[in-house]
C-alpha positions in Angstrom: 25.7 7.2 -24.4 23.2 4.9 -22.7 19.7 4.8 -24.2 17.9 5.5 -21.0 16.8 9.2 -20.8 17.5 11.3 -17.7 14.4 13.3 -16.8 14.6 17.0 -17.5 13.6 19.1 -14.5 10.5 21.2 -14.9 12.1 24.0 -13.1 15.1 25.9 -14.5 18.4 24.4 -13.6 20.8 26.2 -11.2 23.8 27.9 -12.8 26.4 25.3 -13.9 30.1 25.6 -13.3 32.0 27.6 -16.0 33.8 24.4 -17.0 30.5 22.7 -17.9 29.7 22.2 -21.5 26.5 21.1 -23.3 26.0 19.5 -26.7 22.7 19.0 -28.4 22.4 16.7 -31.4 19.2 17.2 -33.4 19.2 14.0 -35.4 16.7 12.6 -37.8 15.6 9.9 -35.3 16.5 11.2 -31.8 17.3 14.5 -30.1 20.1 14.1 -27.6 21.4 16.4 -24.9 24.8 15.8 -23.1 26.0 18.0 -20.3 29.6 17.3 -19.1 32.5 18.8 -17.3 36.0 18.8 -18.7 38.3 16.8 -16.4 41.7 16.7 -17.9 41.6 14.6 -21.0 38.2 13.1 -20.2 34.6 14.1 -19.6 32.6 13.9 -16.4 29.0 13.4 -17.4 26.6 15.6 -15.5 23.4 15.0 -17.4 22.0 13.2 -20.4 18.6 13.4 -22.1 17.2 11.7 -25.2 13.8 11.7 -27.0 12.9 9.7 -30.1 11.4 12.6 -32.0 11.8 10.9 -35.5 12.1 14.2 -37.3 12.9 12.4 -40.5 9.4 10.9 -40.6 8.0 14.4 -41.0 10.1 15.4 -44.0 7.8 15.9 -47.0 8.6 15.7 -50.7 8.9 19.5 -50.9 11.3 19.6 -48.0 8.9 20.9 -45.4 8.0 19.3 -42.1 4.6 17.8 -41.2 2.9 20.0 -38.6 2.5 17.2 -36.0 6.2 16.3 -36.3 7.3 19.9 -36.0 5.1 20.3 -32.9 6.6 17.2 -31.4 10.1 18.4 -32.1 9.5 21.9 -30.7 8.0 20.4 -27.5 11.1 18.4 -27.0 13.3 21.4 -27.6 11.4 23.4 -25.0 12.3 20.7 -22.4 15.9 20.7 -23.5 16.0 24.5 -23.4 15.1 24.4 -19.7 18.2 22.4 -19.0 20.4 24.8 -21.0 19.4 27.9 -19.1 22.0 27.6 -16.4 24.9 27.2 -18.9 27.1 29.9 -20.4 26.0 30.4 -24.1 29.7 30.0 -25.2 29.7 26.5 -23.7 26.7 25.3 -25.6 26.6 23.9 -29.1 23.4 22.7 -30.9 23.8 21.0 -34.2 21.4 19.7 -36.8 22.1 16.8 -39.1 20.5 15.1 -42.1 16.9 16.2 -41.8 17.7 19.8 -41.0 20.2 19.8 -43.8 17.4 18.9 -46.2 14.8 21.4 -45.0 13.8 24.0 -47.5 15.1 27.5 -46.5 12.4 29.9 -45.4 9.9 27.5 -43.8 10.8 29.0 -40.4 11.3 25.8 -38.4 14.9 26.4 -37.5 14.0 30.0 -36.4 11.2 28.6 -34.2 13.5 26.0 -32.8 16.2 28.5 -31.9 13.6 30.7 -30.1 12.4 27.8 -28.0 15.9 26.6 -27.2 17.4 30.0 -26.6 20.5 29.0 -28.6 21.5 29.1 -32.3 21.3 25.9 -34.2 24.3 25.0 -36.4 23.4 22.8 -39.4 26.5 20.8 -40.2 27.5 19.0 -43.4 27.7 15.2 -43.5 31.4 15.1 -43.6 31.7 17.5 -40.7 29.3 15.3 -38.8 31.6 12.3 -39.6 34.6 14.2 -38.3 32.9 15.0 -35.0 31.6 11.5 -34.6 35.1 10.1 -35.0 36.5 12.7 -32.5 34.0 11.5 -29.9 34.5 7.8 -30.5 38.3 8.1 -30.6 38.4 9.6 -27.1 36.7 6.5 -25.8 39.1 4.1 -27.5 42.4 2.9 -26.2 45.3 4.9 -27.5 47.0 3.2 -30.4 48.5 3.7 -33.8 46.2 1.4 -35.7 43.8 2.7 -38.3 40.1 2.4 -37.2 36.9 2.2 -39.1 34.0 4.0 -37.4 30.4 3.6 -38.5 27.6 5.8 -37.3 24.0 5.0 -38.3 21.6 7.9 -37.8 18.0 8.4 -38.8 18.7 9.8 -42.2 22.4 9.3 -42.9 25.2 6.9 -42.2 28.7 8.2 -41.6 31.8 6.1 -42.5 35.1 7.2 -41.1 38.7 5.9 -41.1 41.1 7.5 -38.7 44.2 7.2 -36.7 44.6 8.6 -33.2 42.2 11.5 -32.9 42.4 12.5 -36.6 39.9 11.3 -39.2 41.8 10.7 -42.5 38.9 9.4 -44.6 35.2 10.3 -44.1 32.0 10.0 -46.0 28.3 10.6 -45.3 25.8 8.4 -47.1 22.1 9.1 -47.6 20.7 6.2 -45.7 19.6 5.7 -42.1 17.3 3.7 -39.9 14.3 6.1 -40.4 14.7 6.7 -44.1 15.2 3.1 -45.0 12.4 1.9 -42.7 10.1 4.6 -44.3 10.8 3.8 -47.9 11.5 0.0 -47.9 10.0 -1.4 -44.7 6.8 0.7 -44.1 4.0 -0.6 -42.0 4.0 -3.6 -39.8 5.0 -6.4 -42.2 8.6 -7.7 -42.5 9.4 -10.0 -45.4 12.6 -11.4 -46.9 11.9 -9.6 -50.2 11.5 -6.3 -48.4 14.7 -6.8 -46.4 16.5 -7.7 -49.7 15.3 -4.5 -51.3 16.3 -2.4 -48.3 19.8 -3.9 -48.2 20.3 -3.6 -52.0 19.3 0.1 -51.8 22.0 0.6 -49.1 24.6 -1.4 -51.1 24.0 1.0 -54.0 24.5 4.0 -51.8 27.8 2.5 -50.4 29.1 1.4 -53.8 30.8 4.6 -54.9 33.1 4.5 -51.8 33.2 0.8 -51.2 36.7 0.1 -52.6 38.1 3.3 -51.0 37.1 2.1 -47.5 37.9 -1.6 -48.1 41.5 -0.7 -49.0 42.1 2.1 -46.5 44.0 -0.1 -44.1 41.7 -0.1 -41.1 42.2 -3.0 -38.6 39.3 -2.5 -36.1 35.7 -1.5 -36.6 33.7 0.5 -34.1 30.0 1.5 -34.3 28.4 4.4 -32.6 24.8 5.6 -32.5 21.7 4.2 -30.8 21.0 2.0 -33.7 24.2 0.1 -33.5 24.1 -0.1 -29.7 20.6 -1.5 -29.9 21.7 -4.1 -32.4 24.7 -5.1 -30.2 22.4 -5.3 -27.1 19.9 -7.6 -28.9 22.6 -9.9 -30.4 24.3 -10.2 -27.0 21.0 -10.8 -25.1 20.0 -13.5 -27.6 23.3 -15.2 -27.2 24.3 -14.8 -30.9 27.6 -13.2 -30.2 29.7 -12.8 -27.1 32.0 -10.0 -28.3 30.2 -7.1 -30.0 28.4 -7.6 -33.3 29.7 -10.4 -35.5 28.7 -10.9 -39.1 27.2 -14.3 -38.2 25.2 -12.8 -35.3 23.9 -10.0 -37.6 22.8 -12.6 -40.1 20.9 -14.5 -37.3 19.2 -11.3 -36.3 18.1 -10.6 -39.8 16.6 -14.1 -40.1 14.9 -13.6 -36.8 13.3 -10.4 -38.0 11.9 -12.2 -41.1 10.7 -15.1 -38.9 8.7 -12.6 -36.8 7.1 -11.3 -39.9 5.7 -8.2 -38.1 7.3 -5.3 -36.4 4.6 -5.6 -33.7 5.8 -9.2 -33.0 9.4 -8.2 -32.2 10.1 -9.6 -28.7 13.9 -9.4 -28.6 15.6 -9.1 -25.3 17.0 -5.6 -24.8 15.0 -3.9 -27.6 13.1 -0.8 -26.4 9.6 -0.1 -27.5 10.6 3.3 -28.9 13.2 1.8 -31.2 11.0 -1.0 -32.5 9.6 0.9 -35.5 13.0 1.7 -37.1 14.9 -1.4 -35.9 14.6 -3.4 -39.1 15.7 -0.5 -41.2 18.8 -0.1 -39.0 19.6 -3.8 -39.3 19.4 -3.5 -43.1 21.8 -0.5 -43.1 24.3 -2.3 -40.9 24.1 -5.6 -42.8 24.8 -3.7 -46.1 27.8 -1.9 -44.4 29.2 -5.2 -43.1 28.9 -6.9 -46.5 30.2 -4.0 -48.5 33.3 -3.3 -46.3 33.8 -7.0 -45.4 33.5 -6.5 -41.7 33.7 -9.6 -39.5 33.2 -8.0 -36.1 32.3 -4.6 -34.7 32.3 -3.2 -31.2 29.8 -0.6 -30.1 30.9 2.7 -28.6 29.1 4.8 -26.0 30.7 8.0 -27.4 29.4 9.7 -30.6 28.7 13.1 -32.1 27.7 14.7 -28.8 31.0 13.8 -27.1 32.9 15.0 -30.2 31.2 18.4 -30.0 32.2 18.8 -26.3 35.8 17.7 -27.0 35.9 20.3 -29.8 34.5 23.0 -27.5 37.1 22.2 -24.8 39.8 22.4 -27.5 38.6 25.8 -28.6 38.8 27.1 -25.0 42.4 26.0 -25.1 43.0 27.6 -28.5 42.9 24.4 -30.4 40.5 25.3 -33.1 40.4 23.0 -36.0 39.0 25.8 -38.2 42.4 27.5 -37.9 44.1 24.4 -39.4 41.5 24.3 -42.1 42.1 27.9 -43.2 45.9 27.3 -43.0 45.5 24.3 -45.3 43.5 26.2 -47.8 46.1 29.0 -47.9 48.8 26.4 -48.7 46.7 24.5 -51.2 45.7 27.5 -53.2 49.1 29.3 -52.9 47.7 32.4 -51.2 50.0 35.4 -50.7 50.2 35.0 -46.9 52.2 38.2 -46.3 49.7 40.4 -48.2 46.7 38.6 -46.5 48.3 39.1 -43.1 48.5 42.9 -43.7 44.8 43.0 -44.8 43.9 40.9 -41.7 45.7 43.2 -39.3 44.1 46.3 -40.7 40.6 44.7 -40.8 40.9 43.6 -37.2 42.1 47.1 -36.2 39.1 48.7 -37.8 36.9 46.1 -36.0 38.4 47.1 -32.7 37.5 50.7 -33.3 33.9 49.9 -34.3 33.1 47.0 -32.0 31.0 49.2 -29.7 29.4 51.5 -32.3 28.4 48.6 -34.5 27.7 46.1 -31.6 30.2 43.6 -33.0 31.0 41.9 -29.7 30.6 38.2 -30.4 33.8 36.2 -30.0 33.3 34.7 -33.4 33.4 38.0 -35.3 37.1 38.7 -35.3 37.7 35.0 -36.2 35.4 35.2 -39.2 36.8 38.5 -40.3 40.4 37.3 -39.9 39.7 34.1 -41.9 37.9 36.1 -44.6 41.0 38.3 -44.9 43.3 35.2 -45.1 41.2 33.8 -47.9 39.9 36.8 -49.7 42.2 36.0 -52.7 41.5 32.3 -52.9 39.6 32.7 -56.1 42.8 33.8 -57.9 43.6 30.1 -58.2 40.7 29.9 -60.7 40.9 33.2 -62.6 41.7 36.9 -61.9 38.5 38.0 -63.6 35.8 38.3 -60.9 38.0 36.2 -58.5 35.8 37.2 -55.6 33.0 35.0 -57.1 35.3 32.1 -57.7 36.5 32.4 -54.1 32.9 32.5 -52.7 32.0 29.4 -54.7 35.0 27.5 -53.4 34.3 28.4 -49.8 30.6 27.7 -50.0 31.0 24.3 -51.5 34.3 23.0 -50.1 34.6 20.4 -47.3 35.8 22.7 -44.5 36.5 20.8 -41.3 35.2 22.6 -38.2 32.9 25.0 -40.0 29.1 24.7 -39.9 27.1 25.4 -43.1 26.1 28.8 -41.7 29.7 29.7 -41.1 30.7 28.6 -44.6 27.9 30.6 -46.1 29.0 33.7 -44.0 32.6 33.2 -44.9 31.7 32.9 -48.6 29.6 36.0 -48.4 32.5 38.0 -46.9 34.8 36.9 -49.6 32.2 37.7 -52.3 31.6 41.1 -50.8 35.2 42.2 -50.4 35.4 44.1 -53.8 33.3 45.5 -56.6 29.5 45.7 -56.3 28.3 45.1 -52.8 26.1 41.9 -52.8 23.2 43.0 -50.5 21.0 40.1 -51.5 23.7 37.5 -50.5 23.8 39.0 -47.0 20.0 39.2 -46.7 19.9 35.4 -47.5 22.0 34.6 -44.4 20.2 33.7 -41.2 18.6 36.7 -39.6 21.2 37.2 -36.7 24.0 37.1 -39.3 22.7 39.7 -41.7 23.7 43.0 -40.2 26.9 41.8 -38.6 27.9 40.0 -41.8 27.3 43.1 -43.9 29.3 45.3 -41.5 32.2 42.8 -41.3 32.3 42.8 -45.1 32.6 46.6 -45.2 35.5 46.5 -42.8 37.2 43.9 -45.1 36.6 46.0 -48.1 38.2 49.0 -46.5 41.2 47.0 -45.4 41.6 45.5 -48.9 41.5 49.0 -50.4 44.2 50.3 -48.0 46.5 47.6 -49.1 45.6 47.8 -52.8 49.3 48.7 -53.7 50.5 45.4 -52.0 53.3 47.4 -50.4 55.1 45.9 -47.4 55.8 49.4 -46.0 53.7 50.7 -43.1 50.3 52.0 -44.1 48.6 54.9 -42.3 46.4 54.0 -39.3 43.1 55.8 -40.1 40.6 56.5 -37.4 37.1 55.2 -38.1 33.8 56.2 -36.5 30.2 55.1 -37.2 26.7 56.2 -36.4 24.4 53.6 -37.6 25.1 53.2 -41.3 27.1 56.5 -41.5 30.9 55.7 -41.6 33.7 58.3 -41.3 37.3 57.4 -42.1 40.0 59.9 -41.1 43.5 59.7 -42.4 46.5 61.7 -41.1 46.6 65.3 -42.3 47.9 65.5 -45.9 48.1 61.8 -46.4 45.3 61.5 -49.0 46.7 64.6 -50.9 49.9 62.6 -51.2 48.1 59.5 -52.4 45.6 60.7 -55.0 45.0 57.2 -56.4 43.9 56.0 -53.0 41.6 59.0 -52.6 40.0 58.2 -56.0 39.5 54.5 -55.0 37.8 55.5 -51.7 35.5 57.9 -53.6 34.5 55.1 -55.9 34.0 52.8 -52.9 31.7 55.4 -51.3 29.5 55.2 -54.5 29.4 51.4 -54.3 28.5 51.4 -50.6 25.8 54.1 -51.2 24.0 51.4 -53.3 24.1 49.2 -50.2 22.5 51.9 -48.0 25.7 53.0 -46.3 27.3 56.4 -46.3 31.1 56.6 -46.4 32.9 59.8 -45.7 36.7 59.9 -46.2 39.0 62.8 -45.2 
């Protein structure tokens, strides 16, 4: 994406076509908005907007945000929120990266930001960010079978990805970026060789654990995305130090020129914007370390990045190409889950959801997906131990690298699996983001009931009970005489009613 920002209108935008999508990237350096229309296999850009918010500069030692930085960010989000008003909520994704990953829960910034934007903010893990970056970059490259290295330097993290076609096969997120490196190793106005050496050494240490893995992964071309890499490529080309992307020699000349300038305020490079000046040397240090560690000779800059990846993913979901489905299927295979039993639990849970969708206001399109995936994975913890396997399953899902899932989705999925049996974990659901608390608790109850109905693991048809709800009062009605013929099931539901009473819910079975 070009660095030039497109002005956001002060008046609300008119309704956009239903095939228009918006992606908002809340990075540690810049906030970006991309609005585009899906046109076959490509995107037709409608609008772009960028502000250098430098959120990472406001991150304190106790993982809070400095008030002036928070105010600056919220003002930017208010402007972006105006542009999003004409778009269908399902066609908008807002993601937060490194700095938002580090914020201490409970400080309230994300809730404030969501209120200003009018859309939920999904905080994504570093490797998920890497996957989405690669997806965006890959769509802008010529189709080929070669393996590609993609590097994305953000404000607080750097993503390294190797992929083939549209699939990332190797991905890593490293804790270094143009803002964080500038802040810790190149503060103030002065630039010295010693300071650059220290900055590059710190980056080299961060890369070291994955250096050999990426060196020997078989990639043949290197592509860089992000404003940092595009700015470096622009300066090197404008100064005549390379005529084809970023070369190792051109990058070395740029480093020497920075040191010769001696001061950030003295930078007068062609093509370097004023707003990027303060973090430019930090970005050069990161890229130099990546070039040296991975033995890169030349890198081309890409206009596509995380935002394009988000939109391509949304378009894929519209056409039922959801990477989360593949992730769940992979987990089922890897942990040898009983798919037939899980399928029966899934079908029953979704039938209960269909009956209670109106009474419990469970209308969001993501609810049946999350409930279905929780049913698929509710026994994943058996791979560790049968004893308290719901806890093992929750741990795996909370901490695994799940492609396509945001951190909030992983936490919700883990909570559903933890809550599917034994004592109901009220505190775990209360720890979820506020909009997910009640719906998460209710989805977990539906999963618990479905699991109980299939406790015998029989493949024969189970009864189809009718379920009704008034607030937190739940009534489950089986066919006449069925419970009398199944006294063990009746006892299990009586015990379940006692457990749910502790969670503030009344269950009546008859």
